[in-house]
C-alpha positions as CSV (number, residue, x, y, z in Angstrom):
1,X,-12.4,27.9,19.5
2,X,-13.9,29.9,22.2
3,X,-12.7,33.5,22.5
4,X,-15.3,35.2,24.7
5,X,-16.0,35.2,28.4
6,X,-19.0,33.3,29.8
7,X,-22.3,35.1,29.5
8,X,-24.3,33.3,32.2
9,X,-23.9,34.2,35.9
10,X,-22.1,31.8,38.2
11,X,-24.0,29.6,40.7
12,X,-21.6,29.6,43.7
13,X,-18.7,31.5,45.2
14,X,-15.1,30.5,45.3
15,X,-15.5,30.3,49.1
16,X,-18.3,27.8,48.7
17,X,-16.1,25.6,46.6
18,X,-13.2,26.0,49.0
19,X,-15.2,25.0,52.0
20,X,-16.3,21.9,50.3
21,X,-12.7,20.8,49.6
22,X,-11.7,21.6,53.2
23,X,-14.6,19.5,54.4
24,X,-13.6,16.7,52.0
25,X,-10.0,16.8,53.2
26,X,-11.2,16.3,56.8
27,X,-13.5,13.4,55.7
28,X,-10.5,11.6,54.2
29,X,-8.0,12.8,56.7
30,X,-5.8,14.4,54.0
31,X,-4.2,17.8,54.9
32,X,-5.0,20.8,52.8
33,X,-3.0,24.0,52.6
34,X,-3.9,27.3,51.0
35,X,-1.7,26.5,48.0
36,X,-3.4,23.2,47.4
37,X,-6.9,24.7,48.0
38,X,-6.2,27.4,45.4
39,X,-5.3,24.8,42.8
40,X,-8.3,22.6,43.5
41,X,-10.7,25.6,43.2
42,X,-8.9,26.5,39.9
43,X,-9.3,23.0,38.5
44,X,-13.0,23.1,39.5
45,X,-13.5,26.2,37.5
46,X,-11.6,24.8,34.5
47,X,-13.4,21.6,34.3
48,X,-16.8,23.2,34.9
49,X,-16.1,25.6,32.0
50,X,-15.3,22.5,29.8
51,X,-18.6,20.8,30.9
52,X,-20.7,23.7,29.7
53,X,-18.6,24.8,26.7
54,X,-17.4,27.9,28.4
55,X,-20.9,29.4,28.7
56,X,-21.0,29.7,32.5
57,X,-18.5,30.0,35.4
58,X,-18.8,27.9,38.5
59,X,-18.0,31.0,40.6
60,X,-17.6,34.7,39.6
61,X,-14.3,35.6,41.3
62,X,-11.3,36.1,39.0
63,X,-8.4,33.8,39.1
64,X,-5.0,35.5,38.9
65,X,-1.6,34.0,37.7
66,X,0.5,34.4,40.8
67,X,4.1,33.2,41.2
68,X,3.0,29.9,42.8
69,X,0.2,29.3,40.3
70,X,-3.5,30.2,39.9
71,X,-5.0,32.1,42.9
72,X,-8.4,33.5,43.7
73,X,-7.3,36.6,45.7
74,X,-10.3,36.8,48.0
75,X,-9.9,33.1,48.8
76,X,-6.2,33.6,49.4
77,X,-6.9,36.3,51.9
78,X,-9.6,34.3,53.6
79,X,-7.0,31.5,54.5
80,X,-3.6,33.3,54.5
81,X,-3.4,33.2,58.3
82,X,-2.5,29.5,57.9
83,X,0.6,30.4,55.9
84,X,2.0,27.2,54.3
85,X,0.4,25.1,57.0
86,X,-2.7,23.0,57.1
87,X,-6.1,24.8,57.1
88,X,-8.3,24.1,60.1
89,X,-10.7,21.3,59.1
90,X,-13.5,22.9,61.2
91,X,-13.7,25.7,58.5
92,X,-15.0,23.2,56.0
93,X,-18.6,22.7,55.0
94,X,-20.4,20.1,52.7
95,X,-22.7,22.8,51.4
96,X,-25.8,22.2,49.3
97,X,-24.6,21.7,45.8
98,X,-26.6,20.3,42.9
99,X,-25.8,16.6,42.1
100,X,-23.9,17.7,39.0
101,X,-21.7,20.1,40.9
102,X,-21.1,17.7,43.8
103,X,-20.0,15.1,41.2
104,X,-17.7,17.5,39.5
105,X,-16.1,18.6,42.8
106,X,-15.7,14.9,43.9
107,X,-14.0,14.1,40.6
108,X,-11.7,17.1,40.9
109,X,-10.9,15.9,44.4
110,X,-10.4,12.3,43.3
111,X,-8.1,13.4,40.4
112,X,-6.0,16.1,42.2
113,X,-6.7,15.8,45.9
114,X,-4.0,13.2,46.5
115,X,-1.4,15.7,45.2
116,X,0.3,18.2,47.5
117,X,0.3,22.0,46.9
118,X,3.8,21.9,45.4
119,X,3.0,19.2,42.9
120,X,-0.2,21.0,41.9
121,X,1.8,24.2,41.5
122,X,4.2,22.5,39.1
123,X,1.3,21.0,37.2
124,X,-0.4,24.4,36.7
125,X,2.9,26.0,35.7
126,X,3.2,23.4,32.9
127,X,-0.2,24.3,31.5
128,X,-1.1,27.0,29.0
129,X,-3.6,29.1,30.9
130,X,-1.2,30.1,33.7
131,X,1.8,30.4,31.3
132,X,-0.2,32.6,28.9
133,X,-1.3,34.9,31.7
134,X,2.3,35.2,32.9
135,X,4.0,35.6,29.5
136,X,5.0,39.2,30.3
137,X,6.2,38.5,33.8
138,X,9.5,37.4,35.2
139,X,9.6,34.1,37.1
140,X,9.5,35.7,40.6
141,X,7.6,38.9,39.6
142,X,4.4,39.6,41.4
143,X,1.4,39.7,39.0
144,X,-2.3,40.3,39.3
145,X,-3.0,39.3,35.6
146,X,-6.2,37.4,35.3
147,X,-6.2,33.9,33.8
148,X,-8.6,34.1,30.8
149,X,-11.5,31.7,31.1
150,X,-11.7,31.3,27.3
151,X,-8.0,30.2,27.3
152,X,-8.9,27.8,30.2
153,X,-11.9,26.4,28.3
154,X,-10.0,25.9,25.1
155,X,-6.9,24.3,26.8
156,X,-8.8,21.9,29.0
157,X,-11.2,21.0,26.2
158,X,-8.2,20.1,24.0
159,X,-6.8,18.1,26.9
160,X,-10.1,16.2,27.2
161,X,-10.2,15.5,23.5
162,X,-6.6,14.2,23.5
163,X,-7.4,11.9,26.5
164,X,-10.6,10.8,24.8
165,X,-8.7,9.9,21.6
166,X,-6.2,7.8,23.5
167,X,-9.0,6.1,25.5
168,X,-7.6,7.4,28.7
169,X,-10.0,7.7,31.6
170,X,-11.0,11.3,32.1
171,X,-13.1,11.0,35.2
172,X,-13.8,14.7,35.8
173,X,-15.5,14.9,32.5
174,X,-18.1,12.2,33.2
175,X,-20.3,14.8,34.8
176,X,-21.5,16.6,31.7
């Protein structure tokens, strides 16, 4: 069981990852809100951590356990002007990711991209990393508690193992 933070520096910024999902949403004509974007970026970090046994983050920014789920604060502020509305597709960018990272991001998109922000919020609220970070907070209490990457790695690794054991398709983990 992993109990330490990653030791290798991250390759990209949360903003790089977000711009890719904004670009991807425009390509598929699927609206993307700040709430949905936050969750997609969170899941990208989570599954990337699983793919390298928690030794490296995809991006260095911390993820906090806010009321509506996991949030990268700098990313939230970058897109907060859109409120709960759709983010302008012109702000997206395909970027130059390695084949492994592009595959991971596409799998995250294929797995979670069809869900709206509210559904993704409910999903993250049901999962241990967010619940663990919010255990000392009231339901509607503001919090800047960071979601621990070791907890993320352990939780999603266990989820992967359970899905593998039941022969369920785990597409986001085919990138390792």
